C-alpha positions as a Markdown table, in Angstrom:
| # | Residue | x | y | z |
|---|---|---|---|---|
| 1 | Met | 88.8 | 177.2 | 77.5 |
| 2 | Ser | 88.6 | 177.5 | 73.7 |
| 3 | Asn | 85.0 | 176.4 | 73.7 |
| 4 | Leu | 83.9 | 179.2 | 76.0 |
| 5 | Ile | 81.1 | 181.4 | 74.7 |
| 6 | Glu | 80.5 | 184.7 | 76.4 |
| 7 | Ile | 77.4 | 186.8 | 75.9 |
| 8 | Arg | 76.6 | 190.3 | 77.1 |
| 9 | Trp | 72.9 | 191.4 | 77.3 |
| 10 | His | 71.8 | 195.1 | 77.2 |
| 11 | Gly | 68.3 | 196.0 | 78.2 |
| 12 | Arg | 66.3 | 198.3 | 80.3 |
| 13 | Gly | 65.0 | 197.5 | 83.8 |
| 14 | Gly | 61.7 | 195.7 | 83.6 |
| 15 | Gln | 62.3 | 194.2 | 80.1 |
| 16 | Gly | 63.6 | 190.8 | 81.4 |
| 17 | Ala | 67.2 | 190.8 | 80.2 |
| 18 | Lys | 68.4 | 189.5 | 83.5 |
| 19 | Thr | 65.7 | 186.9 | 83.6 |
| 20 | Ala | 66.5 | 185.8 | 80.0 |
| 21 | Ser | 70.2 | 185.5 | 80.8 |
| 22 | Leu | 69.3 | 183.3 | 83.8 |
| 23 | Leu | 66.9 | 181.2 | 81.7 |
| 24 | Leu | 69.7 | 180.7 | 79.1 |
| 25 | Ala | 72.1 | 179.6 | 81.8 |
| 26 | Asp | 69.6 | 177.1 | 83.2 |
| 27 | Ala | 68.8 | 175.7 | 79.7 |
| 28 | Ala | 72.5 | 175.4 | 78.9 |
| 29 | Phe | 73.2 | 173.7 | 82.3 |
| 30 | Asn | 70.4 | 171.2 | 81.5 |
| 31 | Thr | 72.2 | 170.2 | 78.3 |
| 32 | Gly | 75.3 | 169.4 | 80.2 |
| 33 | Lys | 77.2 | 172.7 | 79.9 |
| 34 | Tyr | 79.1 | 174.6 | 82.6 |
| 35 | Ile | 77.4 | 178.0 | 83.0 |
| 36 | Gln | 77.4 | 181.4 | 84.5 |
| 37 | Gly | 74.5 | 183.9 | 84.3 |
| 38 | Phe | 74.6 | 187.1 | 86.3 |
| 39 | Pro | 73.6 | 190.7 | 86.1 |
| 40 | Glu | 75.7 | 193.8 | 86.7 |
| 41 | Tyr | 74.1 | 195.8 | 89.4 |
| 42 | Gly | 73.9 | 199.6 | 89.3 |
| 43 | Pro | 71.1 | 202.0 | 90.0 |
| 44 | Glu | 68.3 | 199.4 | 89.4 |
| 45 | Arg | 65.1 | 201.1 | 88.4 |
| 46 | Met | 62.4 | 200.6 | 85.8 |
| 47 | Gly | 63.6 | 201.8 | 82.4 |
| 48 | Ala | 67.3 | 202.3 | 83.4 |
| 49 | Pro | 69.9 | 200.6 | 81.2 |
| 50 | Ile | 71.0 | 197.2 | 82.7 |
| 51 | Thr | 73.6 | 194.7 | 81.7 |
| 52 | Ala | 73.6 | 190.9 | 82.2 |
| 53 | Tyr | 76.1 | 188.2 | 81.2 |
| 54 | Asn | 76.4 | 184.5 | 80.3 |
| 55 | Arg | 79.4 | 182.2 | 80.1 |
| 56 | Ile | 78.7 | 178.8 | 78.6 |
| 57 | Ser | 81.4 | 176.1 | 78.2 |
| 58 | Asp | 81.9 | 172.4 | 77.8 |
| 59 | Thr | 84.6 | 172.6 | 80.5 |
| 60 | Pro | 84.6 | 174.2 | 84.0 |
| 61 | Ile | 84.7 | 178.0 | 84.0 |
| 62 | Thr | 87.4 | 179.5 | 86.1 |
| 63 | Val | 87.0 | 183.2 | 85.4 |
| 64 | His | 84.6 | 185.2 | 87.6 |
| 65 | Ser | 84.4 | 188.7 | 86.2 |
| 66 | Asn | 82.2 | 190.8 | 84.0 |
| 67 | Ile | 82.6 | 190.1 | 80.3 |
| 68 | Tyr | 84.6 | 192.7 | 78.4 |
| 69 | Glu | 85.1 | 190.9 | 75.0 |
| 70 | Pro | 81.9 | 189.0 | 74.4 |
| 71 | Asp | 81.3 | 186.6 | 71.5 |
| 72 | Tyr | 77.7 | 187.8 | 71.3 |
| 73 | Val | 75.8 | 190.8 | 72.4 |
| 74 | Val | 72.0 | 190.9 | 72.8 |
| 75 | Val | 70.3 | 194.3 | 72.6 |
| 76 | Val | 66.7 | 194.0 | 74.1 |
| 77 | Asp | 65.9 | 197.7 | 73.5 |
| 78 | Asp | 67.1 | 199.4 | 70.4 |
| 79 | Thr | 67.0 | 202.9 | 72.0 |
| 80 | Leu | 70.2 | 201.7 | 73.8 |
| 81 | Leu | 72.0 | 201.8 | 70.5 |
| 82 | Glu | 72.1 | 205.6 | 70.8 |
| 83 | Cys | 73.3 | 205.8 | 74.4 |
| 84 | Val | 75.3 | 202.7 | 75.3 |
| 85 | Pro | 78.4 | 201.4 | 73.5 |
| 86 | Val | 76.9 | 198.0 | 72.8 |
| 87 | Thr | 79.6 | 196.8 | 70.5 |
| 88 | Glu | 82.4 | 197.7 | 72.8 |
| 89 | Gly | 84.8 | 194.7 | 73.0 |
| 90 | Leu | 82.5 | 192.6 | 70.8 |
| 91 | Lys | 84.6 | 190.2 | 68.7 |
| 92 | Glu | 84.4 | 190.6 | 65.0 |
| 93 | Ser | 84.0 | 186.8 | 64.7 |
| 94 | Gly | 80.8 | 187.0 | 66.9 |
| 95 | Ala | 77.5 | 188.7 | 66.4 |
| 96 | Ile | 75.0 | 191.2 | 67.7 |
| 97 | Val | 71.3 | 190.4 | 68.0 |
| 98 | Ile | 69.0 | 193.4 | 68.2 |
| 99 | Asn | 65.3 | 193.8 | 68.9 |
| 100 | Thr | 64.5 | 196.3 | 66.3 |
| 101 | Thr | 62.5 | 197.2 | 63.1 |
| 102 | Lys | 65.1 | 199.8 | 62.1 |
| 103 | Ser | 66.7 | 199.7 | 58.6 |
| 104 | Pro | 69.9 | 197.9 | 58.0 |
| 105 | Asp | 71.5 | 201.2 | 56.9 |
| 106 | Tyr | 70.5 | 202.8 | 60.2 |
| 107 | Leu | 71.9 | 199.9 | 62.2 |
| 108 | Lys | 75.2 | 199.8 | 60.3 |
| 109 | Asn | 75.6 | 203.6 | 60.8 |
| 110 | Ile | 74.7 | 203.6 | 64.5 |
| 111 | Leu | 77.0 | 200.6 | 65.2 |
| 112 | Lys | 79.9 | 202.8 | 64.1 |
| 113 | Gly | 81.8 | 200.4 | 61.8 |
| 114 | Tyr | 81.2 | 197.1 | 63.6 |
| 115 | Ser | 82.0 | 194.6 | 60.9 |
| 116 | Gly | 80.8 | 191.4 | 62.5 |
| 117 | Ser | 77.4 | 189.8 | 61.9 |
| 118 | Ile | 74.2 | 191.7 | 62.7 |
| 119 | Tyr | 71.0 | 189.9 | 63.4 |
| 120 | Thr | 67.5 | 191.5 | 64.0 |
| 121 | Ile | 64.2 | 190.3 | 65.3 |
| 122 | Asp | 61.0 | 192.2 | 66.0 |
| 123 | Ala | 60.4 | 191.0 | 69.6 |
| 124 | Arg | 57.5 | 193.4 | 70.0 |
| 125 | Lys | 55.5 | 191.9 | 67.1 |
| 126 | Ile | 56.3 | 188.3 | 68.2 |
| 127 | Ser | 55.4 | 188.8 | 71.9 |
| 128 | Thr | 52.3 | 190.8 | 71.2 |
| 129 | Lys | 51.1 | 188.1 | 68.8 |
| 130 | Ala | 52.0 | 185.2 | 71.1 |
| 131 | Leu | 51.3 | 186.7 | 74.5 |
| 132 | Gly | 49.0 | 189.7 | 73.9 |
| 133 | Lys | 51.6 | 192.0 | 75.6 |
| 134 | Tyr | 55.1 | 193.2 | 75.0 |
| 135 | Phe | 57.6 | 191.0 | 76.8 |
| 136 | Pro | 60.8 | 191.1 | 74.7 |
| 137 | Asn | 62.9 | 188.7 | 76.8 |
| 138 | Thr | 61.4 | 185.4 | 75.5 |
| 139 | Pro | 61.9 | 186.2 | 71.8 |
| 140 | Met | 65.4 | 187.5 | 72.5 |
| 141 | Leu | 66.3 | 184.3 | 74.4 |
| 142 | Ala | 65.3 | 182.2 | 71.4 |
| 143 | Ala | 67.1 | 184.6 | 69.0 |
| 144 | Ile | 70.5 | 184.3 | 70.8 |
| 145 | Val | 70.2 | 180.5 | 71.0 |
| 146 | Lys | 69.5 | 180.4 | 67.2 |
| 147 | Val | 72.3 | 182.7 | 66.3 |
| 148 | Ser | 74.9 | 181.3 | 68.7 |
| 149 | Gly | 74.1 | 177.6 | 68.3 |
| 150 | Ile | 74.6 | 177.0 | 72.0 |
| 151 | Met | 72.0 | 174.2 | 71.8 |
| 152 | Ser | 69.6 | 172.9 | 69.3 |
| 153 | Asp | 66.2 | 174.5 | 68.8 |
| 154 | Glu | 64.6 | 171.3 | 70.1 |
| 155 | Ala | 66.7 | 171.2 | 73.2 |
| 156 | Leu | 65.8 | 174.8 | 74.0 |
| 157 | Leu | 62.0 | 174.2 | 73.5 |
| 158 | Glu | 62.1 | 171.1 | 75.6 |
| 159 | Asp | 64.0 | 172.7 | 78.4 |
| 160 | Met | 61.9 | 175.9 | 78.4 |
| 161 | Lys | 58.6 | 173.9 | 78.5 |
| 162 | Gly | 59.7 | 172.4 | 81.9 |
| 163 | Ser | 61.2 | 175.8 | 83.0 |
| 164 | Phe | 57.9 | 177.6 | 82.2 |
| 165 | Lys | 55.8 | 175.0 | 84.0 |
| 166 | His | 57.8 | 175.7 | 87.1 |
| 167 | Lys | 58.2 | 179.5 | 86.7 |
| 168 | Phe | 54.5 | 180.0 | 85.8 |
| 169 | Ala | 53.0 | 177.3 | 88.1 |
| 170 | Lys | 50.4 | 179.9 | 89.4 |
| 171 | Lys | 49.8 | 181.3 | 85.9 |
| 172 | Pro | 49.7 | 178.2 | 83.6 |
| 173 | Glu | 47.7 | 180.1 | 81.0 |
| 174 | Val | 50.9 | 182.0 | 79.9 |
| 175 | Ile | 52.9 | 178.9 | 79.2 |
| 176 | Glu | 51.5 | 178.3 | 75.8 |
| 177 | Gly | 52.0 | 181.9 | 74.7 |
| 178 | Asn | 55.7 | 181.8 | 75.9 |
| 179 | Met | 56.3 | 178.6 | 74.0 |
| 180 | Lys | 54.7 | 180.1 | 70.9 |
| 181 | Ala | 56.9 | 183.2 | 71.2 |
| 182 | Leu | 60.0 | 180.9 | 71.4 |
| 183 | Glu | 59.0 | 179.0 | 68.3 |
| 184 | Leu | 58.2 | 182.1 | 66.2 |
| 185 | Ser | 61.5 | 183.7 | 67.3 |
| 186 | Leu | 63.5 | 180.7 | 66.2 |
| 187 | Lys | 62.1 | 181.2 | 62.7 |
| 188 | Glu | 62.1 | 185.0 | 62.5 |
| 189 | Val | 65.5 | 186.1 | 63.6 |
| 190 | Gln | 67.3 | 187.4 | 60.5 |
| 191 | Lys | 70.8 | 188.3 | 59.5 |
| 192 | Ile | 71.2 | 191.6 | 57.8 |
| 193 | Gln | 73.5 | 192.0 | 54.8 |
């Protein structure tokens, strides 16, 4: 499975990391990929650290375990950088995508020598602008798609439009804001030097 992409998500309960991993799995499936999207369950409570995973491939996936050597890591809450070993097992050829406004120097220091690519996005600013509230999962979903190249921007936007219509059938007023958050995030994710 040389075309297998593995992603590990780190967030806090209530931030939508699990939901974002499942939305990514659905979107990748709808582009013809084989997928897995699943959380690691522990003491589930609001604000507690959580982990979720994705496997995406052009061929059937035969492994069914947690992901220990991901190609990509998504950090939905930058406070986790200080208490969770987010780069553990992360391939140097991969990348980490962090929701943060912290300086590149701080990030390089806190990531303890990780020499792969580091990307940042201000999901708070984007979601507040697009949705009027802080929901980091939609911007982080777009950011990991942009960084990983799992699918084109257009394929993501088209799939998510349909997904949001279904997910928010009883709250259609939030669809436009979520689409705007995706579009802004695709443009605003940045690689730090």
